[in-house]
N, C-alpha and C positions, 0 to 999 in steps of 0.2 A: 504494500500500500504506500502511495506517495504522500499521503497526508493531505491531499487536495480535495478529497471527496468525503462526505459524511457517510459513515457506515453503521452506526450503532443506534440511531433513532433518539439520541439525547444530546444535551448540550453540556459541555464541561466548563466549569469555572475554576480557574487557577489563580490563587493569590500568591504574589511574589513580593519579596521584601528584603531589606537588609536585616540580618539577624533574625530574631524570633517573632517579629511582628506578624508575619503571615500565619504562622502556627497559632499565635495568640488569637488572631481574628477568627481562624477556623474553630478553635475551641469555644470562643464566645458565641459564634453563630450556632454551634451545636448545643450550647447551654440554653440559648433562647428558643431555638426552633427544633431541637432534636437532631439526631443524625441525618445528615444530608448526603444523598448520593451525588456522585460526580462533582464533588467540591474538594479541592486539594490545595496544599500549600507547598511552595518551593522557596527555599531561603538561600541567601548568599551570605556567607560568613567571611571575615577578613582573610582567613587562610585559604579560601577557595578562589579559583579563577572563574571569571565570567563564563568561560567556555563550559564549565561544569553545569552552570545554570542553564545555558543554552541547550545542552544535551537533555536536561530534565524537561525543558519546554518542548523540544522536538519529540520526546516520548509522549507528551500530552497531545501533540498534533497527531501522532500515530494512533492514539487511543480514541480520540473524538473526531478527527478530521479537522482540517483547518477552518472549514466553514461553520463549524459548530463549537468553536473554542473562544471563550472570553477570558482574557487575562486582566487582572486588576493589580496594578503595581503601586507601591507605596508613595513614590514621589517622582516628579518629572525630572529627567536628566540624570537620575542616579543610575548606578550600574544595573540593577534589575530592570529599570525602565529601558535602558539602552539594549539589554538582552532581548526584551520583548519587541523593541523596534527592529532589531536585527532579524528576529524571527519573522516579523511581519514583512520584511523585505524578501525573505525566502518564500513565505506563504501569505500573500496579500489578503486572503480571506479571513485571517485571524483578526479578531476584534480585541481592542486594548483600551482600557480606561485607566488613567492614572489619578493619584490623589486618594488612594484607598483609605477609607475609615469604616467604622462599623456600620453606620447607616448606608454607605455605598454597598458594602457586601450584602447586607440584609436586603436591600432593594434589588440587587442583582439576582439573588436566590429567589426572591418572590416573583420577579418578572420572568425569570427562567421557568419556574414551576407553573406560572400562569399560562405560559405559551406551549407547554408540552402537549402532545407528543411531537409537534412539528415547530420547534422554536424559530422565531424570526429574530435573528441576531441584531439587526438594525433597530427593531422595535425594543428589544431588551435594553440595548445601550441607550436609546433615547429616553426610555422610562427611568433608567438609573440616574441619568444626568438631570432630568427635569424634576424627579422626586427628591433628589438629595442636594440640589443646588443651594437650598436655604438651610442646610443642616448645621452650618457653622454660624453660631450666634454669639454676640456679645451679651452675656446674661445680665451684666450690670445695667446696660442700656435697655434691655428688654424689661427688666424689673421696674426701671424708672418710667418707662412708657406705660406699663400696666398700672402703676401707682397713679400716674397722671390721669389715665382713663377712668380709674375708679373714683378719683376726686371729682372729675367732671360729671360722672354719672350721679354722684351723691349731691352735687350742687351745680345743676345745669346752668344757672345764671352766672357762674364763675366768680 
């Protein structure tokens, strides 16, 4: 199999990161949602070469097919990100979103599960980005706005 065609009827999501972050995200998702099929983590440690991560990613392409693989990387321009970009140059059908955080991973799993058995990868990626774009919040500012709204509700004449 050349990794360019989908053969298993499912979508794989691979979390990639520096150090243990991807494994921690995987554990957190399973804590919240239970065991998830076709969700895995690949990590890059200081003693590893990027080529080792590339090989792990190529194995994921072999498992799911390039057209049914979504990679979530921890940060733009980091080594795991660069490995995913290099993989996408080999397999242009691979989908890759960077800026991984727990809401992003949860949204990816939910979107993937909602589109089974025939996942639309563009739809999954679009849903992940649109649903999580507002997941980073300045809580101090949010609380100040809520307090201001509550005061206005209690005294509408201001």
